[in-house]
DRENPALO-985347 format. One record per atom (N, C-alpha, C, CB): x, y, z. Coordinates in steps of 0.1 Angstrom, whole numbers, plus 5000, padded with zeros to 4 digits. Glycine has a CB too. Example, Ala and Ser with C-alpha at 12.3 -4.5 7.8 and 13.67 -1.06 7.14 Angstrom:
<zalums>
513249435078;512349555078;513249675078;511349555090;512849785071;513749895071;512950005079;514149945057;
</zalums>
This chain:
<zalums>
500849885000;500050005000;500950135000;499050005012;500450234994;501150354993;501150445006;500650444981;502350485010;502450585021;503250695016;503050515034;502650805012;503350925007;504350985017;502351035002;505351045011;506351105020;506651255015;507651025019;507151325025;507651465022;509151465026;506951575030;510051495016;511451505019;511751655021;512251445007;512351685032;512751825035;514251835034;512151875049;514651935027;516151955024;516452095028;516451925009;517452115037;517952245041;518952285030;518552245055;518952415027;519952455017;521452425022;519852605014;522352425013;523752395016;524352515024;524552375004;525552485028;526352585036;526552715030;527652525040;526352825037;526652965033;527653015043;525453055032;528253135041;529153195050;528453225063;529753325044;527253265063;526453295075;526053175082;525253375072;525653065076;525352945083;526552885089;524652835074;527752905083;528952855088;529352915102;530052875078;529053045103;529453115115;528253145124;530153245112;527153085121;525953095130;525153225130;526453075144;525253295119;524453425118;523153385112;525253525109;522153445118;520753425114;520453485101;519753485125;520053395091;519953435077;518453415073;520853365068;517653525073;516353515069;516153575055;515353585078;515953705054;515753775041;516953795033;514953905044;518153795040;519353825032;519653705023;520553835042;519953745010;520153635000;521653624997;519353674987;522253525002;523653505000;523853364994;524453515013;524953344987;525253224979;525753114988;526153244968;525752994983;526352884990;527952894989;525952744983;528552844998;530052834997;530452724987;530752805011;531652724983;532152624974;532052484981;533652644970;532352474994;532152355001;530652315002;532752365015;529852415004;528352385004;527852324991;527652515007;528352384980;527952324967;528452184966;528452414956;529652154970;530252024968;529451924976;531752024973;529051964988;528351864997;526951834992;528351915011;526351934987;524951914981;525051824969;524252054978;526051844960;526251754949;526351614954;527451794940;527151594964;527451454970;526151404975;528551464980;525351484982;524051434987;523151394976;523351554995;523051464965;522251434954;522651294948;522351534943;523951274947;524451144941;524151034950;525951154939;524151054963;523950944973;522450914975;524550984986;521651024975;520251004979;519151024969;519951104990;519551064957;518551084946;518750984935;518651234941;517750914931;517850814920;516750704922;519150754920;516650624911;515550524911;515750424923;515650444898;516950404927;517250304938;517750374951;518250204934;517350504952;517750584964;516550634972;518550704959;516950704983;515850744992;514850834985;516450825003;515350934977;514451024969;514450974955;514951174970;513350914951;513150854937;512450964929;512350724937;513151034920;512551134912;511251094905;513451194902;511150974901;509950934894;508750924903;510150794888;508950924916;507850924926;507451064931;508150834937;508151164926;507851294931;506651354923;509151384929;505751404931;504551474925;504751624924;503351444932;505551674933;505651824934;506851864942;504351884940;507451984938;508552034945;508352174949;509852024936;508352204962;508252344967;509652394971;507352344980;509952514966;511352564970;511152714975;512252564957;511952744984;511952884990;512252984979;512952895002;511853104980;512253214971;513653254972;511353334972;514453214982;515753254984;516753174974;516253234998;517753244969;518553184959;519353064965;519553284954;519753064977;520552954983;519752824983;520952994997;518452834985;517552714984;517452674969;516252744990;517252764960;517052734946;518352674940;516652854938;519452724944;520752664940;520952524945;521952744944;520452504957;520552364963;519652264955;520052364978;518452304951;517652224943;518352184930;516352284940;519052284924;519752264911;520852154913;520352394906;521552164924;522652074927;522251934930;523552134938;521051924936;520551784939;520251704926;519251794947;520051774915;519951714902;518851604902;521251654898;517551644905;516451554905;515951524890;515351604913;516451604881;516051584867;514651634863;516151434864;514351754866;513051814863;512851824848;512851944870;511651784844;511251794829;511251934824;509951724827;510652024833;510452164829;511652244833;509252224835;511952364827;512952454831;512552504845;513052564821;513552534853;513252584866;512752734865;514552584875;511752764874;511152894872;512053014873;510152914884;513153004879;514153124881;515153114870;514753114894;515153024860;516153014850;515552964837;517252914854;514553044832;513853004820;514653014807;512653094819;515853084808;516653104797;517652984795;517453234797;517652894804;518552784804;518252694792;518552704817;519252614788;519052514778;517952414782;520352444774;517452334772;516452234776;517052134785;515952164763;516252094795;516851994805;517251864799;515751974816;518351814804;518851684800;518651584812;520251684796;518751454810;518551354820;517251374828;519751364830;516151384821;514851404827;514451284835;513751444817;514151304848;513851194857;512551204864;514951164867;511951334863;510651354870;509851454863;510951404884;508551434864;507551534858;507051624869;506351454852;507551624881;507151704892;507351854888;507951674904;506351934891;506452074889;507152144901;505052134888;507952244897;508652314908;507952444910;510152344903;507652474923;506852594927;507652674937;505452554933;507952794934;508552884943;507452924953;509153014936;507652884966;506552894976;507052984988;506252754981;506353094989;506753194999;506553145013;505953314997;505653045015;505352995028;506452905034;504052915028;507452865026;508552795031;509852875031;508752665023;509653005030;510853095032;511353085047;510553245029;512553125049;513053115063;512253215072;514553155063;512353185085;511753265095;512353415093;512153215110;511453515094;511853655093;512453695106;510753745088;513753715107;514453745120;514353885124;515853695119;513853975115;513654115118;514954175123;512554125128;514854235135;516054305141;517254215143;515654375154;516954085143;518053985146;518753935134;517553875154;518353985122;518953945109;520453965110;518254015097;521153855106;522653875105;523353855118;522953995099;522653845129;523353835142;523453685147;522553915153;524453655155;524553525161;523753515173;526053485164;523453405178;522653385190;523453445202;522353235193;524753435202;525553495213;525453645213;527053455211;525453715201;525353855201;523853895205;525553905186;522853825201;521553855205;521353845220;520553755198;521953745226;521853735241;522553855248;522453605246;523753885243;524554005248;523754135247;525854015242;523154155235;522354275233;521154285242;521954285218;520554175244;519354175252;519754195267;518554035251;520854135271;521254155285;521654305287;522454065288;522254365277;522654505279;521454595279;523554545267;520354555273;519054625273;518154595284;518354605260;518654505293;517854465305;516654375301;517254585311;516854305290;515754205286;516154065291;515654215271;515153985292;515353845296;515953755285;514053785301;516153625288;516653535278;515753525266;516753385285;516353485255;515553485242;515453345238;516253565231;514153305234;513953175228;513053205216;513253075238;513553185204;512853215192;511453145191;513653175179;511453015196;510252935195;509152995204;510552795200;509553065215;508553125224;508353275221;509053115238;509453345217;509353495216;509253545202;510553545223;509753465192;509753515179;510853625178;508453585175;510753715168;511853815166;511253955165;512653775153;511754045172;511254185171;511554235157;511954275182;510454295152;510554345138;510454235128;511854415136;510254115132;510154005123;508853925126;511353915123;509053785125;507853705127;507753645141;507853595117;506453625145;506153555158;505953405155;504953615164;506053325165;505753185163;504353155157;505853105177;503353245160;502053225154;502053255140;501053325161;502853365136;502953395121;503553265114;503953515119;504553215119;505253095113;504352975113;506553065120;503652955124;502752835125;501652845114;502052835139;501052965112;499952985103;500352955089;499453135104;501552995085;501952975071;502352825069;503153065067;502952765079;503352625078;502052535077;504252585089;501152565086;499852485085;499252505072;498952535096;499352615065;498752635052;499452545042;498852785048;500752535042;501452455032;501252305035;502952495032;501152265047;500852125051;499552085046;501052105066;498552175048;497152145042;497252125027;496152255046;497952215021;498052205006;498652075002;498952325001;499752035008;500451905005;499451785007;501651885013;498751785018;497951665021;496651665012;497451675035;496151785009;494951795000;495251764986;494351935001;496351814981;496651804967;497351674963;497551924962;498151624972;499051514968;498951384976;500451554968;498551394989;498551274997;497251205000;499151315010;496151285002;494951225006;494451124996;493851325008;494551144983;494051054973;494950934971;493851134960;496150944976;497150834973;497350734985;498450884969;497150784997;497550705009;496650585010;497550795021;497250475012;496550345014;496150275001;495350375022;496450344990;496050284977;497250194972;495850394966;496950114961;498050024956;499250104952;497449944944;500450044953;501650114951;501850154936;502750034956;501150094927;501450124913;500650244908;500950004904;500150324918;499550454914;500550554910;498650504926;500050674907;500950784902;501850844913;500150894896;502750924910;503650994919;502851064930;504651084912;503351064943;502651134953;503651184964;501651044960;504951164962;505951224972;506151364969;507251144971;506551444979;506751584977;508151624983;505651664985;508851714976;510151764980;510051904984;511251744969;510551944996;510552085000;512052125003;509752105014;512452224996;513852274997;513752415004;514652274984;514352425016;514152555023;515252575033;512752555031;514952605046;515952655055;515852595069;515752805057;516852615077;516952545090;515852565100;518152585096;515552685104;514552705114;513152675109;514552855119;512852715096;511552685091;511252535089;511352765078;512252465085;512052315084;511952245097;513152255075;512652295107;512452235120;510952265125;513452295131;510552385123;509152415126;508152335118;508852565125;508452315105;507652235096;507452095101;508252235082;508552035106;508451895111;507651895123;509851845114;507751995132;506951995144;505452005141;507352115153;505152095132;503652115128;503151995120;503552245119;504051925113;503651805105;503051705115;504851745098;503551685127;503051595136;502151655147;504251515143;501751785144;500751845153;501351905166;499751755157;502651925167;503251985179;503252135178;504651925181;503152205189;503252345189;504752385189;502652405202;505052475180;506452515180;506852595192;506752605167;505952645200;506252705213;507052615222;504952755220;506852485220;507552385228;509052355224;506752255228;509452435214;510852425210;511152285204;511852455221;510852255192;511052125186;512552095186;510552115172;512951995194;514351965196;514851885184;514551885209;514751945172;515151885160;516251965153;513951865150;517251895147;518351965141;518451915126;519651945149;518652005117;518851975103;520052055099;517551995094;521151995097;522352065093;522352115079;523651985095;523152215076;523152265062;523352155052;524252375060;522452145042;522452045032;521851915037;523852015028;521351915049;520751785054;519351755048;520551805069;518951625049;517751575044;516951505055;517951475032;515651535056;514751465065;513551415058;514351565076;512851315064;511751255058;510551255067;512051105054;509451295062;508151295070;507151205062;507651445071;506351135070;505351045063;504251025073;506050915059;503750895073;502550865081;502750725086;501250875073;502050695098;502050555103;500750485098;502050555118;500850355096;499650275093;498850315081;498750265105;499550375071;498850415059;497750505062;498450295051;497850595072;496650675076;497050825076;496250635090;496250905069;496451045068;496351115082;495551115058;495651045091;495451105104;496651065114;494151045110;497650995109;498750955118;500051005112;498750805120;500351135111;501551185105;502751145114;501551335103;503951125108;505051075116;506351135110;505150925116;507351145118;508751175114;509451045112;509451275123;510051015101;510850885099;512250905104;510750845084;512650825113;514050835118;515050765110;514050785132;514650685100;515650615092;514850555080;516450515100;515650515070;514950445059;516050355052;514450545049;515550285043;516450195035;516250215021;516150045039;517350205013;517350214999;516750084993;518750234993;516050104982;515649984974;516849924967;514550034964;516949794969;518049724962;517649684948;518449594971;518349734938;518049704924;518049554922;518949774914;517149494914;517049354911;518349304905;515849324902;519049384898;520249344891;521349304901;520749444881;521249354913;522249324923;521949204932;522549444932;520749144930;520349034938;520848904933;518749024939;
</zalums>
């Protein structure tokens, strides 16, 4: 029976992710090492006999930030259509999926407002100097930016969209049905919050989840039930018949 999945991918390393600076609206490129590692991730995890099977992808959501879009390019899932941000590119080669790529504002990174570009250490020092208490983004949000409620509302919206458009009609059906997996390429804080909301947890509780730069996570369901969302802690590759 079919159990649809959502693969969440954090963009590759940038100079700011490397030194811990909060990067929301600032659009900076991946480092050379970040690009190298994402390419390696694509080769290891994307393919007919890999964790992310492009032929099973129904849709791809990507953040409007260039670092996320470049990450999708480097994963090389083999999209049939030209990418929305690069319509002047040559016709795609090595087509492996008919999934549409959608630039989705609801999966942009948390808007850090006044804390944009600052490290957590600097934020704590600034707050202490101003006579303010400890800061917890999951509880307090960001002054001049988004609150946890703002983030929750937009993530709940995209989760409803995924389940309504791609998962509800497929879950529990025979496996030979059409593609129903979804790929989301976005950012650290927003994907941690996404995973929490996927399983119905309040992000106020500080989801103790970590996704490193270029990391991949998998969300799905238990017992082939749309009412039992789950975070998958591990998976196995399909072994090609030629190797048996």
